[in-house]
N, C-alpha and C positions, 0 to 999 in steps of 0.2 A: 095592612097592605100598603106598600111603599110605591109611590109614583115617581119614577126617575126620569130625568131629562137626558136624552142622547142627542147631541148636536148633529144636525144634518151637514155633511161635508159640503163646503162651498156656499152655504146658505146661513142666514141669521136664525132660522127656525130650529125647533127641536121636535123629536119624536119621543113621545112619553110611553114608558113601559111600566106596567104594574107588576110587582113581585113581592112575595113574602120573604125572600131571602136575598136582601141587598148585598150581603157579604160575599155572594158568589159572582159578582160582576167581573171580578178579576179573571174569571174563567170564560167569559162570554166570547164567542167566536162568530156570532151572527145575530141579526135581528130578523124575525120572521113575521110576515103579514099574510092574511088570507087573500088570494088573488081576486076573490069576489067581494072584497070589502071596499065600498066606495069611499069611505072616509079616510082610508090610508092609501088611496090610489097614487097620490103624489109622491109616495116613497118608493115606488117601483123603480128598480135599477139604481137606487141611490146607495150611498154609504153613510154610516153614522159613526160617531166617536163615543166610545165607552166612557162614561163619567169617571173622573178622577184618574182612571188608567190611561186615558188619551190614546187608546188603540183604535185604529180604523177597522170597522167590520162591515161586511156587506149586508144589504137587506135582501133576504130571500123570500120566496113565495111558496106557501103550502096550505092546502085546504084543512090541514090538521088544526090550524089556529082557530080558536073560538072567537068569532067576531064580537060576541056580546060580552066577553070577559074583559074587564079593565078597559083599555083603550083599543084593543084589537092588535096591539103590537106585542110580540113575545120575544124576550131575550132568550137566546139559545146557548146553553152551557152544557155541551155534550158530556163532559167528564163528571157531572154532578146531578144528573136527572135522567131517568130511564127514557122518558119520551124525547127529551132533547138529544139523547144519544142516538135514538133511532132517526131523528131528523138529521143529525150529523152524518150518519152512515148514508142516508139517502142523498144528501146534498154535498158529500165529500168535505165536511168541515173538520178542522183539527180539534182535538180535545186538550184542554189545559187543566191538569190536575192540581188544584190550588191547596189541597188539604194533605197534611201529614196523617198518619194512622191514628195519632192521639187527638185529632180534632183541632189542631193548631194549623195556622196557615203556612204553607211551604214556600220555599224560595221562588217557585214558579209563579206565585201570586204577585210578587213584586212589591206589594204593599202589605203592611201589618204582619210581616213575617214573624212567626213564632208566637203570635197571640191566639188565644182561644177564639173559636168561631163565633160564640155568642157575645164575647167582649167586642169583637170586631163589628158585629151587627149594631151594637150600641154606638160605637165610635164612628162607624161609617155614616150613620144617620146624621150625626153632628157635622161631619166633614162635608157631606153632600149638601146639607142645609147652608153651611157657610159658603160653599162654592156656588150657590144658587141653582143647584142641580136636583134638588128634592122639591117636587111640586107640592106634594102633600103626603101625609101618612094617616091611615084610618083603620079602625078596628075591623077585623075580618076573622070569621070562624073557618078554620082550616083543619083538615085531617093530617095529623102528624104521626109518623110511625115511631114506636118506642121499642127498644130491645127488651124482650121478655126476661132476660137474665140480669141485665145491668140497669134497666129502667132509664136509659139515656136515649136521646133523640138519635135515630138512625140517619147517618149521612151517606147518601149515595156517592160512590167515587169509583174511578177506574181501578182495576187491580188485575194482576196476572193470574189466570186460572187455566185449568186443564179441561179440555172439551173432548167428548167422544163423538166422532162423526157418525150420524144416525141414518143417513139416507139408505144405505145398503141393508143395514140391520132392520129398518122399518119394512122394507120390501119382503125380507125373509119372514118377519112376524105377521105381515098382512096376508100373505098368500094362503096359509091353511085356514084362515078365517073366511076369506072370500070363497074358498072351495068347499066350505062347510065341513072341513075335517075337525074344526073346533066350533062349537055352538055357544051362543050367548042366550041366557034366559034372564029377563025378557029379551025378545029378539031385537027390540029397538036399540039395544046397546051395541049391536053389530055396527050400526052406522056411526055411533059415537066413536067406536074404536077405529073404524075406517078413516073418519075425518081426522082424528089425531095422528094416525100414521101417515096420511097423505100430506099433512101440513107440518110435519115434525121439524123441529130445529135441532141443531147440534146440542148435545147434553153437557152442561157444566157438571163435571164429576168431582171436582175438588171442593173440600170443605175446610174452613179454618177452625178446626177442633183439635182437641188433644187426646181423643179416643177414637178407635176405629181402625180400619186397615189403612196404613200409611201409603201415600203415593209412591210407587216403586221406581222413582227416578232420582238419579244422583247428578248433581251439577259439577262440572269440571272446573279446574282452577282458572283456565283462560277463556271460559265461556263455553256454552253448549252443555249437553247432558247425555246420559245413557240411561236406558231402562233395563232393569234386571229383576229377577225373582229374589236374589239374595245379595248380601254385601260382597261375597266372594265373586259372584258373577259380575256385579257392578264394577268392581276393581279391575277384573280381567278385561271387561269391555272398555273401561276408561283408558287402560294402558294401550289397548289396540287402537282406540280412536285418536289418542294424543301422540302415540309413538313414543311415549315416555314410560319405560319399564321400571323407573324408580318411584313411581307413584305409590302412595300408601293410602289406607282408608282415611287417614287424617287430612289428605289432600282433596278428597271429594266430599260433597255435602248432600245428604238426602233431603228431598223436599219435605217440609214440615207439615204440609196439609194432609188430610185424610180423604179417602174415597167416600163418595155418597153412600149413605147407609144401605141403599139397595144392593150394593155389592156384598154387604154382609148378609142381607135378607135371603138372597138366593142360595147361600151356603147352608142355611138352616136344615133343610131335609137331608143334605149330604152328611152334615155333622151329626145329626140325630141318629142316623142309621150307620154311623162309622164308615161312611163311603170313601173317605180318604185313605184310611189304613187298610180297609178291606173292601175294595170297590166291587167285588163280585158276590157279596154276601146276599143271602136269600131275602132278608127283610128289605134291603135296598131295591132289589129287583122287583119285589112285590109291590112296594108302596111308591116307587119313584121311577119314571115320572107318574104323577097322579092322573086320574081320569076326571076328577071334579075339583073345582076351586070355588069356594064361597068368599066373595069379596065385596067391598063397597064400590059403588059405581064410579067414585071419584078416582080410583086407582087401578081400574081394569087395564089401562094401557101400560102402566108401569110394570105389571107382572109380565 
């Protein structure tokens, strides 16, 4: 656990932040304190300077901050931490993505560009110490996520994804349950389902995989995109949208991401009973839609 000194603007003193990831300070856009924390009351309304980076950032207040952890001061890096991202959304903070997809530091970092994140962690400790901005470093047991496929440390970072707006769909799905047209057994899961649907967030439907149903969107040469069921339809739409009848398939690029596997799952009964080629066949009409579904309680709302 690294204790870093952030100089308080216009003062001789420092605010100290404890972090396990000092290499992310280049992405800091705020410092956060708990408004109920007496020991950091002097920081309210102040600004601090990110060590080494020399960027001025505001001190914000939020009860999310754990008063008992470290010094009670939290560095906020919206582009590289889920909780920091939510703080950033709440307090309108910018996000600075300092990592390339290969785990090296990007141009946006400004420092250590092109170097591996863990090499930077070693180097930045030395540089902070030399600058008098590292108060101390101590052993700390922390939960770290690893990729199950590559066994490397997962690095949270901003990325472009596709989302499905869920509010209207949730209302449609909730109504038959609340009217008891659909029943849950045990009954207690009705409330679980209701809570999920009433607090639902938009669904990230894109996955960075090489198998599955590919996102049916094609990007245009000058920006923008079209959505279509086939390449031919995509090209036709692209010509119409750009006004360029000379476009070819080589000029447009399909999104490389795949749809969430649930898009494949719902096709299973239709495919099993040949519902695409023969939508009116007797087996499909008999078995689908089903009257009973046996499922684990953790996925009842996904169905």
